[in-house]
N, C-alpha and C positions, 0 to 999 in steps of 0.2 A: 566430469560433469555429474556422474551418478553420486560421487562422494558429496558434492555440493548440495545436491537435492536431498540426500539422506541427512546431511547436517542441518539443512533448512527445515526438514520435516521434524527433526528432534527439537529444533528451536521453537517451532510453532507449538509442539506439544508442551514444551516447558512454559511458553508464554500463555497458553490456553488452559493450563492446569489450575483449577480453582484452589485458592487458599482457604482452608477451613470450611469448605462447602460453598463458598461464595462464587458467584459467576465472575470470570475474568473481566477486567475493565475493558470498555470499548477501545481505549487507546492501545492496550496490549494485543487485543484481537486484530486491530487494524495493522499494527506494526508486524505482527506475526504473519498475517495474510500477505502483506507487501513483501516481506523478506522471503517467504516461501513461494508465493505465487507470482511475484513480479521479477525480482532480481535475477533468478536463474534463467528467466526466459525473455528478458528485455531484449528487443531486437529480433526475436524469433516468435512471432505470433502463433504460428502453427504448433510449436511445442507447448506454448502456454495453453492453447485451447485444448490440446490433447491431455495435458495435465488436469485442466478443469473437468474434462469429461471423465477421466479416470476417477476423480473424486466426486463425481455425480453432482457437480454444481450445475444448477438449472439455468439455461440461457434465459435472459430477460426478453420480453416482447420487443419488437422493432422500435416502437415509440420510445420506450424507456432506454433502450440501447442508444438511440440517436440523442436523447437528452444527456445521458452520461458521457457520451463521446463528442458532444457539441456538433452533432451531425457528421462527424468524420466516419469513414467506413470502418467497421470492426464488429466486435462482439462484446457483450457484457453478460456477467453471470451473477446470480444470487449466491452469495457466500455467507449469508446470515448465520449467526451462531447464538442460540438461546434468545435472549431479549435484544441482542445487538444486531442492528441492520448493517450488513456489509455487502459491497458490490465489488467485483473484480472486472475492470474494463480493459479490453485489449484492442488497440487500434491496429489497422492493417499495416501501418508504418513501423510497428514494433514497440511503440510506447505503451506502457502499462500503468494502470492506476488502481489503487485500493481506496475505497470510499466508505465512510460511515456517517451516520446521522447525528451523533452526539459525542463530542470530545472538545477539549480545550487546547489552546496553542501550546501551553507549557507541558501538558500531559503528552501530547503527540510528539513534541521534540524529545522529551525524556524517554519515551518508549521507543522511538525510532533509533535514537543514539545508543540506547542499551541493547537493542536488537542487532544493530550493525556491529557493535563490539562483540557480542556473543557469536555472531556469524563469522567473525574474523576479518571484517572489512575495515580498511583504513579509510577515514573520512575527515572532511573539514567543512565547517560552515563557511560558505562563500558569500552569501548575501542574506540579509534579513531586512524586510521592509514591509510596509503596508502597500496594498495595490494603489497605484497612482490615480485610477479612475473610480475605485470603490474602496474607501478607507475602512469598510466593514470587513475586508479580507486581508489577512496577514500571510506573508510568504517567508519561508526559510528555504534557501537553496543550498544543497550540499553537493560536494564532489566526493565520490567514493570509489575505492578499488578493492578487488579481491581476486586472487589467483589469476592475475594478468588481465582481468576485465575491469572496465571503468564505467561508471554511471554518473549521470546528473540526476539528482533527486530533488523534487520540489514538494515541500510540505505546505499545503494551503489550508488555512483554518479561518474560522470566524473570529473577529475581534470582539469577543464578548466573554466576560469572566464566567458566565454561566455555561459557555460552550455552544456548540452548534455543529454544523457539518464540517467534516475534515476529509482531505484527500492527500494521499501520498502518490506521487507520480515518478516513474523511473524512465529514463531514456538512455540508450547507449551513448557513451562519450567517445 
């Protein structure tokens, strides 16, 4: 487990390293946060919350936490970096999400898939579709495995070429 955490930490540093002084793109920061902060701890909210505390991620107020978790019990943390707003949400049932306010569907898919490859995870796209009730939301669902662990990963993005909110959610498979 420590090896996986170290590998994920190195990946986040690689993804978050600015190129030529530029801030890393929100998509890369979101994918890095998800791969470092969610995948190793999906199914273990206590470990995720300890990890967040070690990194001094600030807990969000109760009202914001309830909004990010759709009123499910859990905790949410501000993981913003530079100009990029980021939230790490941990529900008590072990599901974890990384959320940002500005990204596009294609960018998120590309960054997530590149991050999973770098982390040594095998994955496949299982489903891609628009939300049946709200066509403004697009879903890509992946099945992924690494080191004997399996996850179901949902990428939810806004159907707008200009981008919008994006969320990566992991659940143990």
